[in-house]
N, C-alpha and C positions, 0 to 999 in steps of 0.2 A: 503494499497500500502505500504511496508515497504521503511525501509531509503535507502537500496540497488539500486532498483526498481526504486525508485525514483526520487535519481541521475540518472541511468542510462533514463530516457525516457527523466529530463533535459536535459544530455547530445548528445541525438540523437536528439531532436528542433532544440538549438544553433549548431550541428554541419549539421544540413541539413539547419536554418539561415545563418552557414560559408559558405556554398555547395551555396548559391541563392546570394549571395554576388559574389562569386567568379565568378556568370557564369553571374552575370551582369556585371562585369568586364572585362571577357572575353568578351564581348557581345559586350560591348561598346566598346572597340579595335577596334573590328573588322569593329565597326561601324562607327570610326571618320570620323567626319565632317555633317553624316547624318542631314539632317532638319527634325527637332518636329514641326509641328503647334500644337497650341493646338486653338480651335477656344471656348471662351471668351462667353455667354451668358450678363451675369454683368461683367463686373473687375474693383476690387480696387486697381488700381494698383498702386499705391502711397499712403498712410491713410491719408501722409503728407499731402496734399492739400485731401485730403479729395469725390474728386471726382471721382463717380462710374462710368463707359462708357458702351454704348450698343452692343456689336456686336463686338465684337476684333479679335484678333488672332492673339498669343504668339506665334512669331519664336524663333525656337528654337538650339544650335548646340551644339556642343561641353561640353554641361552641363550647356550652360550661355546663358544670352535669343540676342541674335538679333537685335530684334527687335518687333513689336508695331504696327501693320497694322489698320487700319480698313476695316471693313466688315468680314464674314470669305469666310477664305484661306485653299483652302488643300497641304496638301507636292505636291514637284513635285515630281518623278518617285526614288523610291529607298526610299522614305523618308517614315513618318507614322503622320497619322489626326490623331491627342487626339481631340474626340467630348464630348463637356461642355460648347453648346449650355442650356442647361437646368438648366445650377447651377450657385450658383458667386462664380467667382474667389477671390483669394485677396493672398497677399506672406506666401507661410511657416514663421511657432509660430517663433517664440524664447522665449524659457525659461528660469531666468538669474538666478535661485535657485536650484539647483535637487541636490541627494545625488542617481545617478544612477545603484549604487551595491546592491541595498541590501534597502531593503519595510521591514515600523514596521508595529509589529504583536505581539503574544505569544515567539514568538521562539527566539525575537531578542538578549535578553541575552547569551543565547546558541550557538544561531550562530556565537558569538563574541570570541568567544574561541573552536568552531568546524571547523567556514567556512578557506578557505584556500585565499590566490591571488586567484591561479588560482578559489577557484572555486565562488569569485566574481566577476571575469569575466563572463565566463558565463550566471551566474545570469543580471550581466550587462548589458552583449547584448541579453539575452531576455526579458530585461525591455527597453534597448534604442530603440528597431525595435515596442516593445509594445507603446513609447510615440511618432514615427513617424510616426506610425499608424493613431495615433488621431492628427498629425496635425500639430508637432511639430518635424520644422528641424533640430536645432537649441538647442545648452541645453548646461549652464554652470551646470559646477560638482566643486560645493562648499564643497565636504570632505567627508570623508571616507577612502575603503583603495586604498594610492595613485598608489601599482606597479598594481594595476587592473584597475584601471582610467586610465591611460598614456595608459598604454597594450590596452585597448578599444579603446583607440584618437586617436593610434599610427595605431592602423589595417582600422579606420576605413578609417583613412584621408588618407590609403597607394591604398586603394581601397581594401584591402583583407577581410575584412566585411563591409556590408550595415548598415548605420544606419547613425542618426546622427548627426551634426559635432557636437564635443565635444571641449569643453572649458575648463581646468582640470586645479584646482586648487592644491598650495600645501597648505596647513594648519600649521602654528604656532598658540600657542597659551598657557597661561602661566600655570606651572605644579600645576594639581590639578584644572585647569579652566573644562570653558567648551570645549568639546574635547579633554579632557581627558578619562584615565578610568577608571573608579567610579564602587565603585555596586559589585570587587570582591574581595578578602582572597588576605591580602597582597604582599602574590606573583607570583598570578595572575595577581594580579596588575602589580607590574614589570614588568612577564613574557612580554604581549602584551602592554607593553608603548608603543606609536608613536609619532612613529619620528614627529619633528618639535617642540616640548614642550619648556618651557625656561625658566627662573626667570631670572630678571635684562638686563638692555641694551645693554651691549654687546652684553651677549648669544642671547639675541633676534634676535643682528642683521649675527650674526652664522644660526639662526634656519634660517630665509627670504632667506640668500645667500645660504642654502647646500636645500632648497625650488625648485628653481630655477634650482641650477646645476641637482635637478633629475630629472627634462621635467617644474615644473611647469609654467603655462601660466599666473595666479593669484595667488595674495599669499591671501587667509583669513587669515579672524581672529575671534577671540572673549574680545568683552571687556569686557565683562559681565557675569555674568552668561544663562543656558541655562535653560531651559522648561526638558527640555528629559536626562541631565543628571541625572547621579543616588543620584543624595546631596543634601542634604539641607540645603546651600550657598547658597541661595535668588536672583534674577537675577541684584544683582545694578556690579556696575562696580569693574572690579577685575584682569584690566590688570591696572600698572602703567603709568601715563603718561607718562614718558622719555622710558618705553620702547615701551607703542603707537607711539611714535614718529620715535626712532632710527630707528621699520617696516618700517615706514612710507617712509621717508626722505630714507632705504636703500632701499625697493623695487624699489619705482621711479629712484632711483639709475641705479638701472637694467631693469629700463623700463618694470613693471610691473604694474597695479597697484593694490590698499589692498580694499578687500570684504569685513566690520564687520558687521558680527553678534551682535545687541545691544541691550540690553530692557528696562531694567534701564534710568533713568533722566540723572541720572551723566557720567556711560561710553558711551548710546550713543554721548554729548556734545563733555566730553574728546576724544573720537574717530575721534569728529568734528574738533576739534582745533586741534588735530595730524595733519589730511588731507586727511582722509579714502576720498576711493573713492565714495562710495555705504554706507548705511546706511542696514542689511538685518534686516528685521524684523519692528523693532523701537517701537516697542509697547506701553514704555511710554513719547517718544518723544515729545516737550514740543513748547511755544510758543520761546525761543533762542536756540533748537533745527533748527525750520523748518528759523529762519534770519540767521545761518547759514550753515546747508545746500542751502541755494542759495544765498545765497554774495560768499562759495569755489562749487558753479555751483555741489553741493554735490546728488545723483542717492540716493534714495527710490527704495527699492524690501521689497513690506508692506507682500508679502507672510497670504493672509486673507485667504486662505484653510488650511498653516495647523493649528491656535489659532483654523479651525470649525474641523475640525479632531481629535485634543489633546481633544477640550476643550467635545467635541462629546466622544473619549473614554471614558474622568477618569468618565461619569456620566454611563459606560454602560461595559468596560472592566475590565476582574476583574484584571488580570493578570500586571495590569498595577500599577509602582510600587509605597507605597503611597508617597515616596519626588515628585514621577514624577507629579501624579496624585492634587497635593497641587500647585504645578505651572500652572498649566496642565490648573483646573477650574480657576485662577489668569487671564492666559494670553488670555489665548480663544478668552471671549467678549470682549477684552475692543480691539481689529484690526482693525476691521475695525470702530469703529469711530476713530481712529490713521488714518487708509489713509486717511475718511473726512476731517480729519480738517489737516494735509498735503494737500490734495490736496487745499483746502480754501488758505491754505497758497502759492501755488502758486510753490511748489516741485515737481524739477519734476521724473517722477515716471518709472521707467522699470520691465514689467511683471516674477512674479519666486513665485514657486506651494509651494517649499519646499519639491519637493514628493520627495518620502522616507519613507518619514511621512506617507501622504496618497498614493494611492494608483499612481501606473503608469503609465503612461495612461487614469487620469484623472486630467489631468493636464486642460485642458479647463473651469472646475469646476471654473477656479477660479475667469472669467471673470463675472458670474455673485452675484460675493460677491463683485468685480467691481463700479459695479454697483448699486449696495444698496449702497455701499458708495459715493457715489453720482455724481462718472461719465460719460459720455456720453458711450454708447457701441464704438461709433469708437473711443474715448480718451484712453479704455479701448484695444483695436482695435491696437489701435498705442504705446501704452507700451511694444507690445508682435511683434513689428518690427519694424517698423522705431525708437522709443525712443528706447528702447531696445539693434539695431543693434548698431546703437551710444553710448550706455552704455559700450555693449562689446566690443566697438571701428574696428568692419567687417563694418560699413555701406559704405564702399564701395563694398562689398563685397555681402550682405546680407538687409533686409529689406524691401527694395519694387521692386517693379518688371520693371525695367529700363536696361537698353540697357549695354550690359557688366558685368550683375552682375548676380552671382548663379541663374539656374531654380530649385526659391526652389518655389513651390504655393500649393495649398489646394484647395481645394473647397467645396462648401455644399449645398444644395439642397434651399433656403429656402436665407431670409435678414438677416441678424447681426447685421446691423445696425438698425435694428426693433425687431429685439431679438435677444442677443446677447448667449443666450442656443441656436444660429444650429450651433456653433463653439464645440462643443459637441455632433455633427453626423457630421461630418465629412465624407465624400464620398469620398478626390479624394483626396494623397499625392504624390505630383516627389519634388525628395532633386536632386538639380545636374542636373537637366535635365532626371533620373533615375523615373522610378514609382513605388514606396513604398503602395499605397495603391489606385489599381484600380478599 
């Protein structure tokens, strides 16, 4: 297939997706107030209490849940009845760490200098719809092409496209640190320098303010080196303590959470002392990290699927740069044990995959990895529903199927409380009262 043919095919697919979204919007406008009755054979409406109910009907109108009724009921005239009596129904899933406009692979370095923000937006729509069909109705995008992510978020929020709701981060990080541009000759690096890079506390305050000005819902920082940065700079602390404190203070003053990529112990603990709201990855967290996280009520987003993915690629992918391969082999095998220690220490956890490192749509593979780290299937589900909603401060909108919340729900045929891999085989998805996967 030629590059031109591939681009045309992708454009056709994504325009079709946008047309479907527009059609859904028009249909919803024409049928505003129409009631949808979803008959659920088994219902885990609130993973927080863990109670599975039998033979329930969810009553939905204008995209939100009106009530949950005992028994099976059919919609009145003009409404719609959806039969999931043979299924296990639960809230739509939340992935608190993705990169929706890209996907790692042998062309990643070349894509960085070939693809425009328009290309990334179309890619992002394709990946977002794929992820939605996998059961993830809410995503937190934590860094990439900000123009593309903000445009995609806004298009979905306004109904011009149909996809998962997106919480979009603005990236702030150290010059030359993780998240900056690496691996190219100097003039290319300068040409593609990313916004949000800073040096010194005052400069980092500026970067936060500009990220919020551009439309960031949350601030994403990197206190340590990263596995996928094409530089042999290690995984220890890269942002200074005064820079971290300046970022957190400024972001909180502007009503924004700060989520922090961190691997090395020194960078994890420095970020925690500065007051970040979550640690993303956390590979080398220690006993002091756990004490700080519990004292500060900081969330851990463990991204175990990313660790498993980079470790496997480091062993098999010839295209992975040596600096990246070395770090992947070091970090990947350690992440499940890290999550186990955090769980045993009582750290609060939100589900996140770092998808974009792994393939979009494979997000649910994280559940089995969490169970291998000692989480019960119910707690793994909680991390992607009620706990994830609380972490992202949207628990008044999603995370459970209760009156007044968005009708985000999924169904599987088996029982995910007995076999959590059932969540890799989602058979039905509804987001905001609209069917995304019939």
